[in-house]
N, C-alpha and C positions, 0 to 999 in steps of 0.2 A: 506604436507599431503593433501589428496584428501578430497572432500567436506564432505562425510559421516563421516570420521574420525575427521575432524575439528568440526563437529556438536556435536560429543560425548566428545571430549577431550579439545578443546581450551577454556580456561576460566572455565573449569569444572574438574580440576585435584583434587585428594584427598587433604583434608585439612592437611597442614603440621603439625599442632599441635595435632590433634586427629586421623587423618587417615580417617575421614569421606569421603566416596566416593562421596556423593552429597555435593555441596557447602552449608555450614551452612547459616541459615537465621539469620542475625545480627539485632536483634530487640533492637535497642538503638537509642535515639535521640542525644546523645552526647558521647564524648570519653575523658577519663582521659588523662591529659597531664603530661609529665615528669617535666616540668617547664615552665616558661614564654617563649613562642615562640618555645617550644620543644614538637613536636608531637610524640605520641607513635604509631608507625605503619603507620604514614602518615595521620591519620584521626583526625578531630577536631570536626565537627558538621555534623549530618547526612544529612542535606540539601545540604551541599557542596560535600560530598562524603560518601560512605558507602561500606563496603567490598562486600555485596551482589550485589549492583548496579555496582560496579567496575568490578566484575567478569562477569556480564551479558554484560557490554559494551565491554569487551575484546572479548566475544563470538561473538557478533553481528559484531564487526569490522572484525573479522576473516572470518565470513560467507560472508561479502560483499567485502572482499579483500581490506579493508580500513585501514588507519593508525589510525583513531579515530572513536569512536561511542559514542553517548550520549543517555541515556534512559530517557523517559518522561512519565508523568502520563496518556497520551493518544496520539493517532495519531494526533489529532488536536493540542495538546500542542506541539508536535514535529514540525508540520507545522508552528505554531505561532513563534517558536524559529527561524526558517528559515526566516520568514517574518520580524523578528526584525532586520535583516540586512539592511532593507530599511530605507531611510530617506524621509521626506515629499517631495512630487512632483516627486519621482522616478516612474519608470514604470516597469510593468511586462508584458511579452509576455506569453500567455497561449495557449495551444492546446485546441481545442474544446473537450467537454465531460469530463471536470475535475469533480472530485467527488463533490457532492452537498455541503458537508461541507467545502470544499476548496473554492467553489464559494461563500459561505456565508462569509467566512473570507475575501475574496477579496472585495466583494461588500457591506457588511454590517458592517464590523469592521474597515478595513483599508481605507475605503473611506473617513473617517474623516481626514486622513492625506494627502488627495488629491493624493493618489496613483492611477495612471491610469493603467487600464487593457486593453491591446491590445490582442484580441482573434484572432489567426491566422485563415485564411479562411478554412484551412484543416490541415491535419497532416503531410504534406510533408515538407522536410527541406527547400524547396524553399519558401513555404508560411510562415514558421516561420522566415526565413531570411528577408523576405519582411516586417515583422512586427517590426523588431528591429529598435530602434532609439538610439541616443547618451545618452538618459536618461534611457535606459533599464538596469536594475540591475539584474533581475532574468528572466529566461526562464523556465516555469513550465509545465511539461507534465506527462502523464501517458501512459504506453504502456505495456500491453493492457489497454485500458481505461475502466472506470466504467460508465455506464453498457454495452456499445455497443462493447467493446473489440477491439476498433480501435488500429491500430499499427502505430508507426512512427519510423523512422530510427534514433536511438540515436547517433550512430557514425557519420553519415553524418551531423546531426544537430550540434553536438559538433564541427565538423570540420569547419562548416560555422560560428559558433559563434567565433571560434578561428581566422578566417580570419577577422571578424568584429572587434575583439579586436586589431589586428595588424593594421588595417586600421584607426580606429578612436581613439584608445588609451583607450576606455572605457572597462569595464570588466564585461559583463553579465555572470552570473553564471547559468549553466544548472542544474536544479533541477528535479529529477525523483522520482515520487511516485512509489515505487517498491512493493507496498502491494500485488497486484494481483499475480505476478509471484513468489514472495518471492526470497530470495537469492539462493534458490535451483535451480531456473530455469533462473535467469537473474542477472547479476552483472553490473549495469550501469556505475560504476566508471571505470571499465576496458574498457568501450566503449567510454570514454571521458567525462562523466558527472562529475560535481563538487560536487554535494550534492545528497544523496539518503535519502528519507524519508520512514517510514513504520508506518502503523497502526499494531503494533505487536499483537493487539487484534485478528487479523485474523490468517493467516497461521503460523506465527512464534510461537504464543502461542498455537494455534491449538486445544484447548479444550473448547472454549466458556466459559471460567471461569475467564478471566482477561481483564482489559482495560489497554492498554499500547501503547507507541509509541517510535520511535527511529530515530536518524539521523546518517548517516555515511559520513565521509569526509576524504580527504587526506591533504588538505591545512592547514598549521599550523595557519595562521592568521585567517582563517574562523573558525577553531576549537576554537581558543582562544576567539573569540567574542561570539560564541555560548555557550561555557563553562561558560563564565561570565554571560550570560543571564540565563542559567540553574540554576546557584546558586542564582542570584539576584531575578529572578521571582519566583523560587521555585516550579515549576510544575514537581517535581521529582517523580520517581517511588518508591513505598514502597518496603521494603525488601522482604516480602512474595510474592508480585507480581513478583519481579525479580526471585525468586525461581521457580514460576510457569512457567515463560517464559523459563528458562533454562531447565526445565523438558520437555517442548514442543520442544525445539530445538533439543534435543537428537533424537527424532523420526521424525524430519522434512523431511529428505530425503525419508524415507519410506512412510510417509503420502502423500507427494506430488505425488509420483508415482501412488498411488491408486486414488487420486483426479483426476489426469490426465486421467487415464484409464476410470473412470466413466464419465468424460466429453465427451470423444470420443464416448462412447456407447450411452449416452443419447442424444447427439447432432444428431447422426445418426437416432435414433428413432424419435426424434421430426421432423426432416426434412421430414420424410416419413409419418407424421400424417396429415390427411385431415383438422383437426381443427387448424393447425398451419399455419400462413401466411408466416412467415419468421424466420430463425434461424441465430443467430450471434455467430460464433465460429471460431477462427483463424485457427483451424486445417483443415478446408475445403480447398481444393486446389483452389477453386474459390473465397475464401474470399479475400477482398481487401488487397493487400500488404502481402499476405500469405508468400512470400519468406523471409520476415523478421523473421519469426519464426525460420527458420534454420540459419539465419545470426547472430542473437543476443540472442537466447534463447536456453536453454537445455531441455525445455519441456513447457507444457501449464498448467495453473491452472485449478481447477475444476469449472470454471465459464462458463455458457452458458446463453444467453439471447434469447428470442423469442417473436414474436408477435402472439397473438391469433386472429383469425377471429372475427370481430365484435368489439364492444366497451367495456366500463367498466363493463357493466352488465355481459357479458360473462366471463370477468376476475374474477369478484366476484364469479360467479358460479363455475369456475375452482378451485379457492382457497377453496371454501366451500366443495368441494368433494375430496380434498386430505386427506388421512388418515395417511400416513407415513411421508411425507415431511411437514416441519413445516413452517408456515407463520410467518416470523420474520426478523428483521433487522440483519445485520452483515453477515459474511461469514467465510470460512476457518476452521470450526469446524468439528468434526467427523460425525455430523448429517447433513443431507441435509436441506437447508433452501431456501425458495422461498420468493421473495419480489416484490412489485409493485413500481418501481423507481419513477414514477410520483408523488406518494403521500407519499413515504418513503425516500429513500436515496437522491432523488433530488427534494424534495418538496420546497427547498429554491429557486429554479429557477422559475421565472415567467412562466406562461403557454406558452406564445408565444416563449420564449427562449427554453423551453423543446421541443416543437413541431419542432422548427427550427433545432435542432440537432438530432431529431429522438426519443426523449424520450416521446412517445405518450402514451395515456391512455391504449392501448392494449399491451404495452410492459411488459414482465415479466422477472425477472432475477432469476436464480437459482444457488445456490452454492452447488455443488455436494459433499457430504460427503464421507465416506469410507464404506458405506453399500454395500451389494451385488447389482450390477447394475440391475439384473433382478427384484428385489423387487421394485427398484425405477421406472423402466419402467412400471411395473404392476400398481403402484400407479398413475403415470402420465396418462397411458392409460385409466384407470377408470375415472379419473377426466376430461379428454379431451372428453370422450364419451358424456358428457353433453352439449358440445358446438355445436351450429348450426351456419352455415354461415349466 
């Protein structure tokens, strides 16, 4: 089946008992057993598994072209499940510009296990390869990255990691946070990645009404370790949240096309506005490594970042004069949201680290929703009129 058909049907077939077209929400904490060691329908306790969560995991695995998927209570919980694969003194290679919450996990949670983080000098496969050591267990990247939308070649990076494995016998796993493009526009496992993570709160849910995360893998051993962690640690997704995600998945292909359309329209407008210093959008032909869009993606998410002339005072003035676009965390919903990465999504980074990678005080990130692009442009134009160089 093609992607749009998968989104509607896989994991979402009518209930065999009642014929319900939508997957029923199974609100129970435990399941009656036939006898000692005899499960009825394969379920025992809802933390271990639940029909609603199982159906969602089947859906997400199909969307990512994966053998397995695991659903978690948040994107951060999903990332933590991946990091549980580490042992004390292991090392991670990370691309620059990882999400602020991921940075916080690396440097403020896992530092007590003496996990070393080697940040590659840039997003090229060569730079990532140079950062690998025999202690590297995970290579962690985002493409496009949050918030500057930097790209890196997933297939080439996977190939170099494979060569490293053959040479040294160690097995670094390539982890891709696929939240921004969603499975509709990028499938990292097909490009050679080992693990895909998602904040399903964003595009997969698509309605700004649920917090959720997911991991997709093909390797049996990696799946078994993470499945054990999911059950043992217990940060599982509630049944009604699973229902909300599956509702969102059904319209994911349609929504992503509108998000992308708005991103192209708004990025072009911003690039021509005198109050805007610089625009970050991979759809521009002169954007760094723009060729990777065609090589590894089927489209671009509704994400655009830009720098406003002047400092934080002009940014505050811009935010204060928006009427339609909402100042808020998150992304991927039907409504357009604007945020200030330096004090919101990437506040966990020290100021010198933020400035070093380009997350300056005058940087703004916008998640384009599915509104009429002309209304969004009108709102942006009116707010930017208040900015002076």
